N, C-alpha and C positions, 0 to 999 in steps of 0.2 A: 463423475455421478451425473445419472441424468434425471430429469422430471418426468412425469407422467405423459409429457408429449415428446420426450427424446431429446429436449434441449439440455446442453452440457451447462451445468450450474455450480460445479466445484470439480476441480482436477487436482489430484494427487500426484505431480509430476515426478518426482524421484529427483534422480542426479542426471548430468550429462555422460553419454559414452565417453567418459575420457579417464584415461588410468592416473591422470595427475590430478583429477578434481578432489580428492583426500588432502593434497599437499596444499591447494587453493583454500580449503576450509580450513585447515589448521592455521594458515596465515591470517586468514579473517579472524578466527577465535583468538589469537594472540593480539591482534591490532585492538580489538574490542576489549579483550582482559586489560592491555595496558591503558586504554582509555578510562576503564573504570577506576582503575589506580591512580592514575594522574588525577583525575577530576577531584577525587576525596583528598589526596594529598595535597594539592595545590589549592583547596577550598575553593573550587571552581562549583562545586555543589557541595550539600550538606546529606548526611545521612538520612534525614527526613525526606529527600529527593528519591529515596530509593523504595517509597511505599505510597501507592497511588492507586486508584479505582481498578488499574489492569492488573496489579500484582506487586510483589515485593522485589524489585529490580531496578536498575538505574537507565532510562531511556534517554536518547538525545534525538530530537526531531529536527530535521533539516529539509529546507526546502521552500516552495511557494504553497501559502495558504492562504484562506478566505473564510470570514465568516467569526463568529465569537467575539461581534462587537467592532470589528473591523470595517471601515468605509470603502477600502479596496483592497485587491490582492495585494501581497507582501511578502517578500522573503522572511521567514522567520528568524528573529535575532537571538544572539547568545552573547554572554557576558564577556567582557576582555579577557578573564581568565579561561574560559570554557572555548573561546574561538579557535585558538591555535589546536587544541586537542581535538575539536570535531573538523578541523581542516586536515590532520594527519590521517583522520578515517576516511576521509571524501577522497584524498589522493591515493589511496592506496591500490594498487592495480588489481588485488585479488577481490577487494571489496567492489570495485568497478566490475570486474567480470561477474560477480555473483549478480549484481543490479541488472547487468545486461541479459544474463540467462533468464532471470526472472521477467524481464520486459518480453524478449522474444518468445517465451512459454505462453505469456497474455496474449500476443498476437496470433500464435500458433492455433490456441484451443479457443479464442474469443475474439476473431477477426473484426468482425461488425461493432464489437464493443469498443474495443482498440481504436479502430478506425473513427468512431464517434469523438473518441477522448482527441483524436488528432485534429479532427475538424473543428470541434468547440475550443479546443486549448490552444491552438496555434496561433488564432488571432490575439490573444492576450499577449502573447511575447513579442507580435508584430507590434502592436500598439504602443508597448512599454518595454522598449531596448534595455532599461536598467534590469528587467527583470532576466534570471538565467535559470536553465535547467540545471539539475543537479548532477547528470550523466547524460554525455551525447547520445549512449547507446541505450537510452530507457525513455520509455513514453511517460512512465510515471512521473509525478511533479513533485512527490514529499516521500521523504524515505525516515524512517526511525530505526535506530541502532539500538537495541535492546540489550545491554551490556552486561547483564548478569548482576552478580556471578551465578546466579541460580535461576533464570528466566523461565517461569512458567506462569502464564496469565491467568487471572481469576475469569469467571464467566462474564463476558462483557459484550456489549453492541457498540460498535463504532459508527454511532448514529450522525458524525459529520460525513462520513464517508458518501460517496454516489451511491445510492442503493441498489443500482442495478449495474454495479461496476464491479471489480475484482481487486483483491488486496492480495500482494504476492507476498509469502512467508516462507524465509528459509532459516533453518537452525543448524547449529554447529557445538560441539561440545564434548565432555565425556560423560557420557551417560547410557545406560541400557534402555533403549528404546520400546523393548518388548515389557519391560517393568513399570516404565513412567515415560512422562512428557509425552503422552499420547495428544492428538489433536480431536477435542471433543465439539461436534457441531450440533446443538440442542434440536433445533427444528427439524434437522436431517435424521436426528437419532443414530447417528454415526459416532464412533470411537477408533480412530485410526491411528496405528503405529507410523511415528514421523522421526525416522532416523536422522543422525547428524549427515549435513550434507544436501539432505533433500528439499525440495521447494513444493509448496501447495499455493493453489489459487482458490480463494473463497469470497463469496460476496460477504464481506465483512461488515456492511452496513444495513444488512438484511438478516442474517443467521447469528443468534448468540454463539459465542465461541469461547474455549478455554483450553487448558493444558491439564492433565493429569499431573500430581506432584513427582518431583523426583527422587531419587533415593538418596540415602545419606551419603555425603560426601562427593555427590555428582555435581557437575557444574554444565551450564548451557548457556547460550545466547543466541539472539535472533536479528536477521534484518527484515523489515516490511517495507512495501511500497504501496502507495495508494494515491487518490486525489480527492480532495474535497468537494461534495456535491455544491457548495457556494460557488466554486470557480465555474461550473457550467452554466449556472443562473447569472454569472455575471456578464458572461460571454454572451448569452441568449438574450438576456435583457438590454443588450445594445452598450456593455460596458459600464454598467451602473447595477445597484443592488434595487431589491423590491422596493424598499421606501422610497429611494430617490426617483425610480420609475413611476411611482405611483402617483408624486408630486408633480409630474409633467402631463400636459394637455395631450390626452389621448393613452396615456401610459397606462390606465387599468384595461382599456382594450388588448394593447400590445403584452401586456403581462398575461392576460388570459389566453392569448394568442399561442405564447410559447408554452404556458403550463398545460393547456389543452383541458379537456372536459374531465370531471372526477373518474378516475378509472382508465382514462385515455393513455395518460403517460405510463402507467403502470404496466398496461400492456404494451405499449411499444418499446418498454423497456424488456420485457420479456421476448419479445420478439428478435432484440438483437443479439441473444445468446442463440449461438449457432448449435445445429445438431450435426452428429458424427456424420452422416451421409452426405452432409452439405458443404463440410469444410471446404474442400476444394475450391466449389464454386463461389463459396462467400471470399476466400482470400482473394480469389482472381477479380472479383466485382469490387472489393476494397481498393485493392492495389491499383486498379485501374483510375480511381477517383483521387489518390494522393499525388 
């Protein structure tokens, strides 16, 4: 999907050209389904956890987070009962492969955005070696496993995510993608078929999005990867949040220099989205700086 100046602002990636991909997705679906059942059976979660602002399904978020009152970035914590269930998902080779494909797709279609992720987020890990990436083959810092059993999101905006970044979404399950589970992008006025095993890249912090309902008896789960916008501010502010920076001498000036004038950062964010004709050049320029 291109904007009026030819920038790539959303991508319906589809699936890799691999005849074994359906088997990969089948294993992912099985792992997430088992996690859903195990979490409820062990009382690691309650039935109420399946009902929230994004929909009626069970989500597990894993990885690095910042914002929402946190004084510094930290790894999302899970209860003693939930921890082994989440770890089984994270260790699964097919889950790792899906997350790697999402990350590679991100770099392929948005190299300047992905490069900016690496530039700003790598120093956070260098400064605090106790922090760890979810996956060594993924640029993204946080993953949510939407374990279903009937994952279809309500219309929502992921306002904590970086607004000029991408969220990678993969879905899987037993459903007719022509009759339901379409991906709806409100501001772009698009309703797109979203088959099992496919990946999409959308600016989830800027565009309201949702899924159309599933048919009776169908099942669906999904994996999403993203990064919180507060992590980039933490890095840009010199490893402190805005309030901490403003308490320092000269902090207001340093904060203003990073934030930029009104509209300036928004325009800079737009310019990081690549144009199709410039992808090869953008790849080369970003790789040269890594």
